[in-house]
N, CA, C and O atoms as a Maestro MAE file, in Angstrom:
{
 s_m_m2io_version
 :::
 2.0.0
}

f_m_ct {
 s_m_title
 :::
 protein
 m_atom[256] {
  # First column is atom index #
  i_m_mmod_type
  r_m_x_coord
  r_m_y_coord
  r_m_z_coord
  i_m_residue_number
  s_m_chain_name
  s_m_pdb_residue_name
  s_m_pdb_atom_name
  i_m_atomic_number
  :::
  1 25 0.924 -1.322 -0.379 1 A "MET " " N  " 7
  2 3 -0.450 -0.343 0.001 1 A "MET " " CA " 6
  3 2 0.754 0.763 -0.076 1 A "MET " " C  " 6
  4 15 0.733 1.372 -1.146 1 A "MET " " O  " 8
  5 25 2.162 1.299 1.130 2 A "GLY " " N  " 7
  6 3 2.518 2.672 0.967 2 A "GLY " " CA " 6
  7 2 3.052 2.688 -0.007 2 A "GLY " " C  " 6
  8 15 2.984 3.849 -0.412 2 A "GLY " " O  " 8
  9 25 4.091 1.511 -1.357 3 A "LYS " " N  " 7
  10 3 4.286 1.964 -2.779 3 A "LYS " " CA " 6
  11 2 3.378 2.553 -3.903 3 A "LYS " " C  " 6
  12 15 3.740 3.343 -4.775 3 A "LYS " " O  " 8
  13 25 2.464 2.168 -3.771 4 A "GLU " " N  " 7
  14 3 0.801 2.523 -4.293 4 A "GLU " " CA " 6
  15 2 0.883 4.045 -4.406 4 A "GLU " " C  " 6
  16 15 1.175 4.673 -5.424 4 A "GLU " " O  " 8
  17 25 0.540 4.608 -3.040 5 A "LEU " " N  " 7
  18 3 0.624 6.233 -2.160 5 A "LEU " " CA " 6
  19 2 2.671 6.653 -2.531 5 A "LEU " " C  " 6
  20 15 2.732 7.867 -2.335 5 A "LEU " " O  " 8
  21 25 3.665 6.310 -2.805 6 A "TRP " " N  " 7
  22 3 4.324 7.085 -2.853 6 A "TRP " " CA " 6
  23 2 3.769 7.054 -4.737 6 A "TRP " " C  " 6
  24 15 3.059 8.058 -4.758 6 A "TRP " " O  " 8
  25 25 3.743 6.618 -5.821 7 A "LEU " " N  " 7
  26 3 3.496 6.564 -6.635 7 A "LEU " " CA " 6
  27 2 2.336 7.193 -7.240 7 A "LEU " " C  " 6
  28 15 2.225 7.422 -8.444 7 A "LEU " " O  " 8
  29 25 1.179 7.552 -6.032 8 A "ALA " " N  " 7
  30 3 0.514 7.839 -6.447 8 A "ALA " " CA " 6
  31 2 0.363 10.276 -5.797 8 A "ALA " " C  " 6
  32 15 -0.484 11.162 -5.906 8 A "ALA " " O  " 8
  33 25 1.708 10.152 -5.247 9 A "ILE " " N  " 7
  34 3 1.969 11.206 -4.779 9 A "ILE " " CA " 6
  35 2 2.641 12.125 -6.153 9 A "ILE " " C  " 6
  36 15 2.378 13.252 -6.572 9 A "ILE " " O  " 8
  37 25 3.607 11.083 -6.606 10 A "GLY " " N  " 7
  38 3 4.740 11.073 -7.614 10 A "GLY " " CA " 6
  39 2 4.083 11.811 -9.042 10 A "GLY " " C  " 6
  40 15 4.379 12.843 -9.644 10 A "GLY " " O  " 8
  41 25 3.066 10.769 -9.258 11 A "LEU " " N  " 7
  42 3 2.624 11.282 -10.648 11 A "LEU " " CA " 6
  43 2 1.576 13.331 -10.716 11 A "LEU " " C  " 6
  44 15 1.559 14.256 -11.527 11 A "LEU " " O  " 8
  45 25 0.788 13.001 -9.067 12 A "VAL " " N  " 7
  46 3 0.698 14.603 -8.792 12 A "VAL " " CA " 6
  47 2 1.854 15.779 -9.202 12 A "VAL " " C  " 6
  48 15 1.660 16.675 -10.024 12 A "VAL " " O  " 8
  49 25 3.016 15.574 -8.483 13 A "LEU " " N  " 7
  50 3 3.244 16.246 -8.653 13 A "LEU " " CA " 6
  51 2 4.470 16.270 -10.035 13 A "LEU " " C  " 6
  52 15 5.450 16.852 -10.499 13 A "LEU " " O  " 8
  53 25 4.051 15.778 -10.113 14 A "VAL " " N  " 7
  54 3 4.386 15.588 -12.005 14 A "VAL " " CA " 6
  55 2 3.824 16.263 -12.478 14 A "VAL " " C  " 6
  56 15 4.421 17.301 -12.760 14 A "VAL " " O  " 8
  57 25 2.263 16.170 -12.913 15 A "PHE " " N  " 7
  58 3 1.065 16.620 -13.849 15 A "PHE " " CA " 6
  59 2 1.322 18.754 -12.733 15 A "PHE " " C  " 6
  60 15 1.316 19.785 -13.406 15 A "PHE " " O  " 8
  61 25 1.490 18.793 -11.181 16 A "GLU " " N  " 7
  62 3 1.474 19.764 -10.881 16 A "GLU " " CA " 6
  63 2 2.698 20.805 -11.876 16 A "GLU " " C  " 6
  64 15 2.574 21.959 -12.286 16 A "GLU " " O  " 8
  65 25 3.646 19.997 -11.992 17 A "GLY " " N  " 7
  66 3 5.204 20.292 -12.386 17 A "GLY " " CA " 6
  67 2 4.693 21.030 -13.633 17 A "GLY " " C  " 6
  68 15 4.891 22.237 -13.767 17 A "GLY " " O  " 8
  69 25 4.275 20.564 -14.211 18 A "LEU " " N  " 7
  70 3 3.802 20.434 -16.143 18 A "LEU " " CA " 6
  71 2 3.512 22.370 -16.563 18 A "LEU " " C  " 6
  72 15 4.077 23.003 -17.455 18 A "LEU " " O  " 8
  73 25 2.700 22.772 -15.789 19 A "GLY " " N  " 7
  74 3 2.038 24.022 -16.156 19 A "GLY " " CA " 6
  75 2 3.624 25.253 -15.993 19 A "GLY " " C  " 6
  76 15 4.038 25.778 -17.027 19 A "GLY " " O  " 8
  77 25 4.279 25.534 -14.725 20 A "PRO " " N  " 7
  78 3 4.909 26.004 -14.007 20 A "PRO " " CA " 6
  79 2 6.182 25.886 -15.226 20 A "PRO " " C  " 6
  80 15 7.139 26.655 -15.319 20 A "PRO " " O  " 8
  81 25 5.917 24.823 -16.018 21 A "MET " " N  " 7
  82 3 7.587 24.514 -16.782 21 A "MET " " CA " 6
  83 2 7.181 24.908 -17.880 21 A "MET " " C  " 6
  84 15 7.782 25.918 -18.249 21 A "MET " " O  " 8
  85 25 6.344 24.517 -18.635 22 A "LEU " " N  " 7
  86 3 6.024 24.510 -19.841 22 A "LEU " " CA " 6
  87 2 5.311 26.156 -20.514 22 A "LEU " " C  " 6
  88 15 5.622 26.859 -21.475 22 A "LEU " " O  " 8
  89 25 4.450 26.241 -19.649 23 A "LEU " " N  " 7
  90 3 3.732 27.102 -20.098 23 A "LEU " " CA " 6
  91 2 3.860 28.272 -18.427 23 A "LEU " " C  " 6
  92 15 2.959 28.325 -17.590 23 A "LEU " " O  " 8
  93 25 5.136 29.032 -18.343 24 A "PRO " " N  " 7
  94 3 5.185 29.677 -17.311 24 A "PRO " " CA " 6
  95 2 4.633 30.615 -16.667 24 A "PRO " " C  " 6
  96 15 4.545 30.744 -15.446 24 A "PRO " " O  " 8
  97 25 3.890 31.922 -18.281 25 A "ASN " " N  " 7
  98 3 3.440 32.660 -18.495 25 A "ASN " " CA " 6
  99 2 2.162 33.139 -18.018 25 A "ASN " " C  " 6
  100 15 1.669 34.097 -17.422 25 A "ASN " " O  " 8
  101 25 1.703 31.511 -18.806 26 A "LYS " " N  " 7
  102 3 0.041 30.947 -18.197 26 A "LYS " " CA " 6
  103 2 0.004 31.183 -17.810 26 A "LYS " " C  " 6
  104 15 -0.550 32.278 -17.713 26 A "LYS " " O  " 8
  105 25 0.927 30.102 -16.254 27 A "TRP " " N  " 7
  106 3 0.567 29.594 -15.342 27 A "TRP " " CA " 6
  107 2 0.293 30.668 -14.680 27 A "TRP " " C  " 6
  108 15 -0.886 30.827 -14.367 27 A "TRP " " O  " 8
  109 25 1.452 31.867 -14.217 28 A "ARG " " N  " 7
  110 3 1.562 32.500 -13.529 28 A "ARG " " CA " 6
  111 2 -0.124 33.684 -13.471 28 A "ARG " " C  " 6
  112 15 -0.885 34.127 -12.611 28 A "ARG " " O  " 8
  113 25 0.000 33.724 -14.624 29 A "GLU " " N  " 7
  114 3 -2.095 34.619 -14.738 29 A "GLU " " CA " 6
  115 2 -2.648 34.059 -14.220 29 A "GLU " " C  " 6
  116 15 -3.274 34.553 -13.282 29 A "GLU " " O  " 8
  117 25 -2.769 32.453 -14.570 30 A "MET " " N  " 7
  118 3 -3.937 31.864 -13.576 30 A "MET " " CA " 6
  119 2 -3.802 31.510 -12.368 30 A "MET " " C  " 6
  120 15 -4.239 30.417 -12.007 30 A "MET " " O  " 8
  121 25 -3.385 32.070 -11.794 31 A "VAL " " N  " 7
  122 3 -2.675 31.504 -10.593 31 A "VAL " " CA " 6
  123 2 -3.574 33.242 -9.762 31 A "VAL " " C  " 6
  124 15 -4.475 33.395 -8.936 31 A "VAL " " O  " 8
  125 25 -2.572 34.343 -10.675 32 A "ARG " " N  " 7
  126 3 -3.233 35.733 -10.373 32 A "ARG " " CA " 6
  127 2 -4.715 36.024 -10.527 32 A "ARG " " C  " 6
  128 15 -5.478 36.788 -9.936 32 A "ARG " " O  " 8
  129 25 -4.841 35.291 -11.366 33 A "GLU " " N  " 7
  130 3 -6.900 34.945 -11.951 33 A "GLU " " CA " 6
  131 2 -7.561 34.578 -10.740 33 A "GLU " " C  " 6
  132 15 -8.265 35.411 -10.170 33 A "GLU " " O  " 8
  133 25 -7.413 33.409 -10.273 34 A "MET " " N  " 7
  134 3 -7.068 32.359 -8.860 34 A "MET " " CA " 6
  135 2 -7.523 33.518 -7.786 34 A "MET " " C  " 6
  136 15 -8.610 34.080 -7.649 34 A "MET " " O  " 8
  137 25 -6.213 33.673 -7.036 35 A "SER " " N  " 7
  138 3 -6.151 34.822 -6.393 35 A "SER " " CA " 6
  139 2 -7.182 36.191 -5.508 35 A "SER " " C  " 6
  140 15 -7.293 36.696 -4.391 35 A "SER " " O  " 8
  141 25 -7.967 36.341 -7.384 36 A "GLN " " N  " 7
  142 3 -9.247 37.714 -7.259 36 A "GLN " " CA " 6
  143 2 -10.294 36.534 -6.773 36 A "GLN " " C  " 6
  144 15 -11.441 36.949 -6.609 36 A "GLN " " O  " 8
  145 25 -10.099 35.229 -6.534 37 A "LEU " " N  " 7
  146 3 -11.744 34.340 -6.265 37 A "LEU " " CA " 6
  147 2 -11.815 34.593 -5.782 37 A "LEU " " C  " 6
  148 15 -10.779 35.096 -5.345 37 A "LEU " " O  " 8
  149 25 -13.343 34.806 -4.725 38 A "SER " " N  " 7
  150 3 -13.784 34.283 -3.536 38 A "SER " " CA " 6
  151 2 -13.127 33.269 -2.401 38 A "SER " " C  " 6
  152 15 -11.948 32.923 -2.482 38 A "SER " " O  " 8
  153 25 -13.788 32.935 -1.596 39 A "ASP " " N  " 7
  154 3 -13.407 31.149 -0.563 39 A "ASP " " CA " 6
  155 2 -14.147 30.266 -0.960 39 A "ASP " " C  " 6
  156 15 -13.871 29.079 -1.133 39 A "ASP " " O  " 8
  157 25 -15.759 31.154 -1.228 40 A "ALA " " N  " 7
  158 3 -16.173 30.082 -1.400 40 A "ALA " " CA " 6
  159 2 -16.062 29.593 -3.413 40 A "ALA " " C  " 6
  160 15 -16.097 28.469 -3.914 40 A "ALA " " O  " 8
  161 25 -16.005 30.174 -3.705 41 A "ASN " " N  " 7
  162 3 -14.885 29.659 -5.036 41 A "ASN " " CA " 6
  163 2 -14.153 28.721 -5.558 41 A "ASN " " C  " 6
  164 15 -14.052 27.906 -6.475 41 A "ASN " " O  " 8
  165 25 -13.623 29.206 -4.497 42 A "LEU " " N  " 7
  166 3 -11.711 28.364 -4.323 42 A "LEU " " CA " 6
  167 2 -12.342 27.237 -3.673 42 A "LEU " " C  " 6
  168 15 -11.886 26.340 -4.382 42 A "LEU " " O  " 8
  169 25 -13.130 26.606 -2.753 43 A "ARG " " N  " 7
  170 3 -13.947 25.904 -1.953 43 A "ARG " " CA " 6
  171 2 -14.562 25.253 -3.408 43 A "ARG " " C  " 6
  172 15 -14.202 24.188 -3.911 43 A "ARG " " O  " 8
  173 25 -15.503 26.112 -3.895 44 A "ARG " " N  " 7
  174 3 -15.929 25.367 -4.641 44 A "ARG " " CA " 6
  175 2 -14.983 23.863 -6.289 44 A "ARG " " C  " 6
  176 15 -15.301 22.716 -6.603 44 A "ARG " " O  " 8
  177 25 -13.983 24.717 -6.749 45 A "ILE " " N  " 7
  178 3 -13.566 23.909 -7.382 45 A "ILE " " CA " 6
  179 2 -12.618 23.383 -6.656 45 A "ILE " " C  " 6
  180 15 -12.205 22.373 -7.225 45 A "ILE " " O  " 8
  181 25 -11.996 23.609 -5.535 46 A "GLY " " N  " 7
  182 3 -11.446 22.312 -4.315 46 A "GLY " " CA " 6
  183 2 -12.203 20.916 -4.459 46 A "GLY " " C  " 6
  184 15 -11.873 19.806 -4.877 46 A "GLY " " O  " 8
  185 25 -13.589 21.576 -3.821 47 A "GLY " " N  " 7
  186 3 -15.055 20.133 -4.233 47 A "GLY " " CA " 6
  187 2 -14.537 19.381 -4.900 47 A "GLY " " C  " 6
  188 15 -13.980 18.323 -4.607 47 A "GLY " " O  " 8
  189 25 -14.735 20.055 -6.199 48 A "CYS " " N  " 7
  190 3 -14.835 19.392 -7.731 48 A "CYS " " CA " 6
  191 2 -13.980 18.459 -8.147 48 A "CYS " " C  " 6
  192 15 -14.223 17.300 -8.484 48 A "CYS " " O  " 8
  193 25 -12.223 19.441 -8.072 49 A "LEU " " N  " 7
  194 3 -11.286 18.577 -7.551 49 A "LEU " " CA " 6
  195 2 -11.201 17.212 -6.915 49 A "LEU " " C  " 6
  196 15 -11.340 16.195 -7.594 49 A "LEU " " O  " 8
  197 25 -10.982 17.184 -5.667 50 A "VAL " " N  " 7
  198 3 -11.225 16.047 -4.692 50 A "VAL " " CA " 6
  199 2 -11.719 14.968 -5.053 50 A "VAL " " C  " 6
  200 15 -11.283 13.828 -4.893 50 A "VAL " " O  " 8
  201 25 -13.326 15.586 -5.912 51 A "VAL " " N  " 7
  202 3 -15.054 14.439 -6.426 51 A "VAL " " CA " 6
  203 2 -14.097 13.985 -7.399 51 A "VAL " " C  " 6
  204 15 -13.450 12.980 -7.103 51 A "VAL " " O  " 8
  205 25 -13.922 14.458 -8.343 52 A "ALA " " N  " 7
  206 3 -13.288 14.076 -9.411 52 A "ALA " " CA " 6
  207 2 -11.846 13.016 -9.509 52 A "ALA " " C  " 6
  208 15 -11.564 12.192 -10.379 52 A "ALA " " O  " 8
  209 25 -10.885 13.512 -7.915 53 A "GLY " " N  " 7
  210 3 -10.155 12.391 -7.680 53 A "GLY " " CA " 6
  211 2 -10.816 11.368 -7.297 53 A "GLY " " C  " 6
  212 15 -11.080 10.591 -8.214 53 A "GLY " " O  " 8
  213 25 -11.281 11.002 -6.010 54 A "ALA " " N  " 7
  214 3 -12.110 9.956 -5.195 54 A "ALA " " CA " 6
  215 2 -12.146 9.316 -6.664 54 A "ALA " " C  " 6
  216 15 -11.335 8.509 -7.120 54 A "ALA " " O  " 8
  217 25 -13.794 10.113 -7.598 55 A "VAL " " N  " 7
  218 3 -14.031 8.821 -8.595 55 A "VAL " " CA " 6
  219 2 -12.896 8.378 -9.280 55 A "VAL " " C  " 6
  220 15 -12.596 7.314 -8.737 55 A "VAL " " O  " 8
  221 25 -12.052 8.631 -10.235 56 A "ILE " " N  " 7
  222 3 -11.271 8.351 -10.740 56 A "ILE " " CA " 6
  223 2 -10.282 7.373 -9.682 56 A "ILE " " C  " 6
  224 15 -10.026 6.448 -10.453 56 A "ILE " " O  " 8
  225 25 -9.683 7.082 -8.573 57 A "ALA " " N  " 7
  226 3 -9.188 6.768 -7.902 57 A "ALA " " CA " 6
  227 2 -10.647 5.406 -7.552 57 A "ALA " " C  " 6
  228 15 -10.757 4.409 -8.266 57 A "ALA " " O  " 8
  229 25 -10.899 5.484 -7.232 58 A "TYR " " N  " 7
  230 3 -12.260 4.576 -7.141 58 A "TYR " " CA " 6
  231 2 -12.526 3.799 -8.199 58 A "TYR " " C  " 6
  232 15 -12.959 2.673 -7.955 58 A "TYR " " O  " 8
  233 25 -12.342 4.189 -9.552 59 A "MET " " N  " 7
  234 3 -12.765 3.398 -11.014 59 A "MET " " CA " 6
  235 2 -11.140 2.500 -10.968 59 A "MET " " C  " 6
  236 15 -11.176 1.332 -11.355 59 A "MET " " O  " 8
  237 25 -9.915 3.012 -10.548 60 A "MET " " N  " 7
  238 3 -8.644 2.378 -11.331 60 A "MET " " CA " 6
  239 2 -8.730 1.678 -9.783 60 A "MET " " C  " 6
  240 15 -7.589 1.246 -9.616 60 A "MET " " O  " 8
  241 25 -9.465 1.381 -8.666 61 A "TRP " " N  " 7
  242 3 -8.899 0.765 -7.404 61 A "TRP " " CA " 6
  243 2 -8.405 -0.888 -7.889 61 A "TRP " " C  " 6
  244 15 -9.178 -1.671 -8.440 61 A "TRP " " O  " 8
  245 25 -7.591 -1.065 -7.698 62 A "PRO " " N  " 7
  246 3 -7.637 -3.389 -8.116 62 A "PRO " " CA " 6
  247 2 -8.538 -3.275 -8.033 62 A "PRO " " C  " 6
  248 15 -9.147 -2.210 -7.934 62 A "PRO " " O  " 8
  249 25 -9.108 -4.752 -8.048 63 A "SER " " N  " 7
  250 3 -10.232 -5.653 -7.790 63 A "SER " " CA " 6
  251 2 -9.449 -6.549 -7.129 63 A "SER " " C  " 6
  252 15 -8.267 -6.559 -7.470 63 A "SER " " O  " 8
  253 25 -9.905 -7.563 -5.982 64 A "LYS " " N  " 7
  254 3 -9.585 -8.545 -4.816 64 A "LYS " " CA " 6
  255 2 -10.406 -9.823 -5.943 64 A "LYS " " C  " 6
  256 15 -10.504 -10.995 -5.579 64 A "LYS " " O  " 8
  :::
 }
 m_bond[255] {
  # First column is bond index #
  i_m_from
  i_m_to
  i_m_order
  :::
  1 1 2 1
  2 2 3 1
  3 3 4 2
  4 3 5 1
  5 5 6 1
  6 6 7 1
  7 7 8 2
  8 7 9 1
  9 9 10 1
  10 10 11 1
  11 11 12 2
  12 11 13 1
  13 13 14 1
  14 14 15 1
  15 15 16 2
  16 15 17 1
  17 17 18 1
  18 18 19 1
  19 19 20 2
  20 19 21 1
  21 21 22 1
  22 22 23 1
  23 23 24 2
  24 23 25 1
  25 25 26 1
  26 26 27 1
  27 27 28 2
  28 27 29 1
  29 29 30 1
  30 30 31 1
  31 31 32 2
  32 31 33 1
  33 33 34 1
  34 34 35 1
  35 35 36 2
  36 35 37 1
  37 37 38 1
  38 38 39 1
  39 39 40 2
  40 39 41 1
  41 41 42 1
  42 42 43 1
  43 43 44 2
  44 43 45 1
  45 45 46 1
  46 46 47 1
  47 47 48 2
  48 47 49 1
  49 49 50 1
  50 50 51 1
  51 51 52 2
  52 51 53 1
  53 53 54 1
  54 54 55 1
  55 55 56 2
  56 55 57 1
  57 57 58 1
  58 58 59 1
  59 59 60 2
  60 59 61 1
  61 61 62 1
  62 62 63 1
  63 63 64 2
  64 63 65 1
  65 65 66 1
  66 66 67 1
  67 67 68 2
  68 67 69 1
  69 69 70 1
  70 70 71 1
  71 71 72 2
  72 71 73 1
  73 73 74 1
  74 74 75 1
  75 75 76 2
  76 75 77 1
  77 77 78 1
  78 78 79 1
  79 79 80 2
  80 79 81 1
  81 81 82 1
  82 82 83 1
  83 83 84 2
  84 83 85 1
  85 85 86 1
  86 86 87 1
  87 87 88 2
  88 87 89 1
  89 89 90 1
  90 90 91 1
  91 91 92 2
  92 91 93 1
  93 93 94 1
  94 94 95 1
  95 95 96 2
  96 95 97 1
  97 97 98 1
  98 98 99 1
  99 99 100 2
  100 99 101 1
  101 101 102 1
  102 102 103 1
  103 103 104 2
  104 103 105 1
  105 105 106 1
  106 106 107 1
  107 107 108 2
  108 107 109 1
  109 109 110 1
  110 110 111 1
  111 111 112 2
  112 111 113 1
  113 113 114 1
  114 114 115 1
  115 115 116 2
  116 115 117 1
  117 117 118 1
  118 118 119 1
  119 119 120 2
  120 119 121 1
  121 121 122 1
  122 122 123 1
  123 123 124 2
  124 123 125 1
  125 125 126 1
  126 126 127 1
  127 127 128 2
  128 127 129 1
  129 129 130 1
  130 130 131 1
  131 131 132 2
  132 131 133 1
  133 133 134 1
  134 134 135 1
  135 135 136 2
  136 135 137 1
  137 137 138 1
  138 138 139 1
  139 139 140 2
  140 139 141 1
  141 141 142 1
  142 142 143 1
  143 143 144 2
  144 143 145 1
  145 145 146 1
  146 146 147 1
  147 147 148 2
  148 147 149 1
  149 149 150 1
  150 150 151 1
  151 151 152 2
  152 151 153 1
  153 153 154 1
  154 154 155 1
  155 155 156 2
  156 155 157 1
  157 157 158 1
  158 158 159 1
  159 159 160 2
  160 159 161 1
  161 161 162 1
  162 162 163 1
  163 163 164 2
  164 163 165 1
  165 165 166 1
  166 166 167 1
  167 167 168 2
  168 167 169 1
  169 169 170 1
  170 170 171 1
  171 171 172 2
  172 171 173 1
  173 173 174 1
  174 174 175 1
  175 175 176 2
  176 175 177 1
  177 177 178 1
  178 178 179 1
  179 179 180 2
  180 179 181 1
  181 181 182 1
  182 182 183 1
  183 183 184 2
  184 183 185 1
  185 185 186 1
  186 186 187 1
  187 187 188 2
  188 187 189 1
  189 189 190 1
  190 190 191 1
  191 191 192 2
  192 191 193 1
  193 193 194 1
  194 194 195 1
  195 195 196 2
  196 195 197 1
  197 197 198 1
  198 198 199 1
  199 199 200 2
  200 199 201 1
  201 201 202 1
  202 202 203 1
  203 203 204 2
  204 203 205 1
  205 205 206 1
  206 206 207 1
  207 207 208 2
  208 207 209 1
  209 209 210 1
  210 210 211 1
  211 211 212 2
  212 211 213 1
  213 213 214 1
  214 214 215 1
  215 215 216 2
  216 215 217 1
  217 217 218 1
  218 218 219 1
  219 219 220 2
  220 219 221 1
  221 221 222 1
  222 222 223 1
  223 223 224 2
  224 223 225 1
  225 225 226 1
  226 226 227 1
  227 227 228 2
  228 227 229 1
  229 229 230 1
  230 230 231 1
  231 231 232 2
  232 231 233 1
  233 233 234 1
  234 234 235 1
  235 235 236 2
  236 235 237 1
  237 237 238 1
  238 238 239 1
  239 239 240 2
  240 239 241 1
  241 241 242 1
  242 242 243 1
  243 243 244 2
  244 243 245 1
  245 245 246 1
  246 246 247 1
  247 247 248 2
  248 247 249 1
  249 249 250 1
  250 250 251 1
  251 251 252 2
  252 251 253 1
  253 253 254 1
  254 254 255 1
  255 255 256 2
  :::
 }
}
């Protein structure tokens, strides 16, 4: 179980790093725009990302 968790964390870091590495100006602009959003909108976005991630993890979870 620990190995899979580290693999998942590593993949998240790879995907999170692609934006600033490949398109730094667009990434900076996106972060600037997101900093102007209200707390409620940021929570809504975060909640959607958590749900999407949980659904993907559930679908990909190896069956016994």
